[in-house]
C-alpha positions as CSV (number, residue, x, y, z in Angstrom):
1,L,-17.1,66.6,49.7
2,S,-13.6,67.6,50.6
3,K,-11.8,70.2,48.4
4,E,-9.7,67.5,46.8
5,K,-12.7,65.2,46.0
6,S,-14.6,68.2,44.6
7,Q,-11.6,69.0,42.3
8,L,-11.4,65.4,41.3
9,V,-15.1,65.3,40.4
10,Q,-14.9,68.5,38.4
11,A,-11.8,67.4,36.5
12,F,-13.2,64.0,35.7
13,N,-16.6,65.4,34.6
14,E,-14.9,68.0,32.3
15,A,-12.6,65.3,30.9
16,L,-15.7,63.1,30.2
17,D,-17.4,65.9,28.4
18,L,-14.3,66.4,26.2
19,Y,-14.0,62.7,25.6
20,H,-17.6,62.6,24.3
21,D,-16.8,65.6,22.1
22,Q,-13.9,63.5,20.7
23,E,-11.3,66.1,22.0
24,W,-8.8,63.4,22.8
25,T,-5.8,65.5,23.7
26,K,-7.7,67.9,26.0
27,A,-9.7,65.0,27.5
28,K,-6.5,63.1,28.3
29,K,-5.0,66.1,30.0
30,R,-8.0,66.5,32.3
31,F,-8.1,62.7,33.0
32,V,-4.4,62.9,34.0
33,E,-5.2,65.8,36.3
34,A,-8.1,63.8,37.8
35,N,-5.9,60.7,38.1
36,E,-3.4,62.8,40.2
37,L,-6.3,63.4,42.7
38,E,-7.5,59.8,42.8
39,E,-7.0,58.0,46.0
40,E,-4.7,55.0,45.9
41,F,-6.2,51.7,47.2
42,P,-4.2,48.6,47.9
43,H,-4.7,45.8,45.3
44,R,-6.6,48.1,42.9
45,P,-4.5,48.2,39.7
46,T,-6.5,50.9,38.0
47,N,-9.1,53.6,38.4
48,P,-11.6,55.3,36.1
49,S,-9.2,58.0,35.0
50,T,-6.5,55.6,33.9
51,V,-9.0,53.6,31.9
52,Y,-10.1,56.7,30.0
53,I,-6.4,57.9,29.5
54,D,-5.8,54.6,27.7
55,R,-9.0,55.0,25.6
56,C,-8.0,58.6,24.6
57,D,-4.6,57.2,23.4
58,H,-6.5,54.5,21.4
59,F,-8.9,56.9,19.8
60,K,-6.2,59.4,18.9
61,L,-4.7,56.6,16.7
62,E,-8.0,55.1,15.6
63,P,-10.8,57.7,15.9
64,P,-14.4,56.5,16.0
65,D,-17.0,57.6,13.5
66,K,-18.4,61.2,13.8
67,D,-21.8,59.8,15.0
68,W,-20.1,57.8,17.8
69,D,-22.3,57.4,20.8
70,G,-19.6,57.3,23.4
71,V,-19.8,53.5,23.9
72,W,-16.5,51.6,24.3
73,T,-16.8,48.1,22.6
74,M,-14.6,45.5,24.2
75,T,-12.7,43.5,21.6
76,T,-10.6,41.3,23.8
77,K,-11.2,39.5,27.1
């Protein structure tokens, strides 16, 4: 992997660990850092980091139960 891709993978994995630990603010910060390293692709409106950034914002306002298993349940189509 290139240096940039290695940094992206590290930032994203750390963010995901924080996300599963329900550390929403810290996770969002790392997802933002990962997002800055994401490659832009034409006609792709989002990437994994932006999806998790939105989820962190949601869970900060509406936290899941303490025994949450990390699964995101879709409520709209």
